[in-house]
C-alpha positions as a printed NumPy array, in Angstrom:
array([[-10.239,  -4.034, -16.791],
       [-13.207,  -5.074, -14.742],
       [-12.431,  -5.138, -11.005],
       [ -9.194,  -3.225, -11.392],
       [ -8.466,   0.343, -10.283],
       [ -5.898,   2.901, -11.423],
       [ -3.919,   4.781,  -8.764],
       [ -1.935,   7.961,  -9.348],
       [ -0.32 ,  10.587,  -7.178],
       [ -2.611,  13.594,  -6.779],
       [ -0.495,  16.745,  -6.732],
       [ -3.404,  19.014,  -5.841],
       [ -4.85 ,  17.296,  -2.777],
       [ -3.157,  17.656,   0.606],
       [ -3.445,  15.443,   3.65 ],
       [ -4.903,  18.334,   5.642],
       [ -8.013,  18.256,   3.423],
       [ -8.415,  14.597,   4.323],
       [ -7.95 ,  14.931,   8.068],
       [-10.814,  17.048,   9.38 ],
       [-11.994,  16.563,  12.969],
       [ -9.49 ,  19.121,  14.268],
       [ -6.372,  17.049,  13.521],
       [ -3.429,  19.355,  12.861],
       [ -1.606,  18.39 ,   9.643],
       [  1.655,  19.816,  11.083],
       [  1.571,  17.038,  13.645],
       [  1.378,  14.188,  11.112],
       [  3.304,  15.831,   8.297],
       [  2.34 ,  16.518,   4.724],
       [  1.941,  13.09 ,   3.118],
       [  1.295,  12.315,  -0.528],
       [ -2.323,  11.718,  -1.536],
       [ -3.2  ,   9.082,  -4.124],
       [ -6.37 ,   9.166,  -6.248],
       [ -8.094,   5.878,  -7.002],
       [ -9.958,   5.726, -10.305],
       [-12.414,   2.868, -10.792],
       [-12.965,   0.847, -13.979],
       [-15.706,   3.336, -14.924],
       [-13.023,   6.076, -15.203],
       [-14.285,   8.091, -12.217],
       [-12.25 ,   8.872,  -9.099],
       [-13.834,   6.937,  -6.255],
       [-11.467,   7.683,  -3.345],
       [ -8.341,   9.472,  -2.119],
       [ -5.904,   7.745,   0.248],
       [ -2.512,   8.361,   1.812],
       [ -1.958,   4.64 ,   2.461],
       [ -3.178,   2.068,  -0.005],
       [ -2.392,  -1.415,  -1.294],
       [ -2.906,  -3.019,  -4.703],
       [ -2.044,  -6.505,  -5.948],
       [ -1.617,  -8.005,  -9.41 ],
       [ -0.216,  -4.681, -10.61 ],
       [  0.825,  -3.234, -13.96 ],
       [  2.809,   0.048, -14.252],
       [  1.445,   2.215, -17.131],
       [  2.812,   5.397, -18.703],
       [  1.145,   7.127, -21.684],
       [  3.795,   8.12 , -24.225],
       [  1.745,  11.048, -25.52 ],
       [  1.012,  12.313, -21.999],
       [  4.664,  12.019, -20.984],
       [  5.75 ,  13.97 , -24.088],
       [  3.143,  16.691, -23.343],
       [  4.6  ,  17.053, -19.831],
       [  8.093,  17.449, -21.26 ],
       [  6.961,  19.941, -23.933],
       [  4.749,  22.084, -21.67 ],
       [  6.848,  21.606, -18.513],
       [  3.587,  21.096, -16.634],
       [  2.52 ,  17.838, -15.003],
       [ -0.675,  15.976, -15.938],
       [ -2.117,  12.538, -15.148],
       [ -0.472,  10.251, -17.684],
       [  1.067,   7.561, -15.49 ],
       [ -0.6  ,   5.214, -13.013],
       [ -0.426,   1.819, -11.403],
       [ -3.29 ,  -0.516, -12.221],
       [ -4.245,  -3.382,  -9.918],
       [ -6.842,  -4.864,  -7.59 ],
       [ -7.556,  -3.403,  -4.172],
       [ -6.426,  -5.345,  -1.101],
       [ -9.083,  -4.32 ,   1.424],
       [ -9.849,  -7.018,   3.996],
       [-13.537,  -6.41 ,   4.822],
       [-13.545,  -8.888,   7.706],
       [-10.657,  -7.232,   9.522],
       [-11.413,  -3.709,   8.259],
       [ -7.814,  -3.094,   7.174],
       [ -5.56 ,  -3.133,   4.105],
       [ -3.817,  -6.433,   3.452],
       [  0.016,  -6.412,   3.625],
       [  0.164,  -3.249,   5.774],
       [  1.85 ,  -3.796,   9.11 ],
       [  2.269,  -1.205,  11.847],
       [  5.71 ,  -0.081,  10.607],
       [  5.569,  -1.484,   7.047],
       [  8.327,  -3.911,   8.134],
       [  7.007,  -6.583,   5.788],
       [  8.297,  -4.614,   2.825],
       [ 11.915,  -5.45 ,   3.663],
       [ 11.749,  -8.744,   1.798],
       [ 14.503,  -9.351,  -0.807],
       [ 12.068,  -8.963,  -3.715],
       [ 10.755,  -5.585,  -2.43 ],
       [ 11.927,  -2.391,  -4.129],
       [ 11.163,   1.303,  -3.844],
       [  9.379,   2.663,  -6.93 ],
       [  9.704,   6.124,  -8.473],
       [  8.593,   7.96 , -11.61 ],
       [  9.761,  11.318, -12.859],
       [  8.432,  12.263, -16.319],
       [ 11.385,  14.584, -16.933],
       [ 14.016,  11.923, -16.243],
       [ 12.397,   8.517, -16.84 ],
       [ 10.364,   6.894, -19.568],
       [  8.783,   4.387, -17.163],
       [  8.332,   3.659, -13.463],
       [ 11.738,   2.609, -12.125],
       [ 13.394,   0.81 ,  -9.249],
       [ 15.224,   3.509,  -7.283],
       [ 18.076,   1.158,  -6.338],
       [ 19.049,   0.129,  -9.875],
       [ 17.168,   2.457, -12.205],
       [ 15.662,  -0.52 , -14.058],
       [ 12.189,   0.027, -15.526],
       [  9.258,  -1.803, -13.937],
       [  6.276,  -3.254, -15.786],
       [  4.586,  -5.563, -13.244],
       [  4.51 ,  -6.298,  -9.506],
       [  2.738,  -8.762,  -7.253],
       [  1.892,  -6.038,  -4.692],
       [  2.316,  -2.274,  -4.558],
       [  2.136,  -0.403,  -1.242],
       [  1.523,   3.34 ,  -1.352],
       [  2.496,   5.547,   1.598],
       [  5.076,   3.456,   3.426],
       [  8.802,   3.664,   4.043],
       [ 10.544,   6.916,   4.958],
       [  7.957,   9.143,   6.678],
       [  5.187,   7.24 ,   4.879],
       [  6.079,   8.941,   1.594],
       [  7.405,   6.017,  -0.423],
       [  5.833,   3.579,  -2.854],
       [  7.157,   0.035,  -2.577],
       [  6.587,  -2.906,  -4.89 ],
       [  6.869,  -6.569,  -4.041],
       [  8.024,  -8.011,  -7.329],
       [  6.954, -11.333,  -8.711],
       [  9.43 , -14.094,  -7.955],
       [ 10.557, -16.058, -11.013],
       [  8.52 , -19.093,  -9.907],
       [  5.309, -17.096,  -9.38 ],
       [  5.874, -15.211, -12.642],
       [  6.158, -18.488, -14.566],
       [  2.984, -19.877, -12.923],
       [  1.091, -16.684, -13.716],
       [  2.113, -16.656, -17.379],
       [  1.076, -20.352, -17.737],
       [ -2.333, -19.703, -16.212],
       [ -3.042, -16.782, -18.565],
       [ -2.167, -18.718, -21.747]])
């Protein structure tokens, strides 16, 4: 969709390749790197910390089955949404110094394992996820978690009325 990006975990890139300038990756730890693919299908950036809003969780059935058959990972699952970059303040929206804002009751930790799950899931209940209001990459424990702020029932109803 126009204006939306697709974000997936890049298993080949390491934080150390992103640091440069003599920063030792052992000091900051080895954090996950996420690739951001634009609506033209090309990767436009790599981030360790990133925020999307108006998100949809997508998993290709054929890609997932290929992973299970070949026992080798490939890009077949991603989260699609709109970037939350605040140009005026030069920072990502929703990201606080310690990611404390993600402790709201409707915030959950997200996970996906193609060998165990058919979809992205909530780690607390194992329920599959399809949509979220906001997804924060690189927060939580050691900056290695993905958290989703789920739509509240009221906002979900308003959104579905506005799209019909």
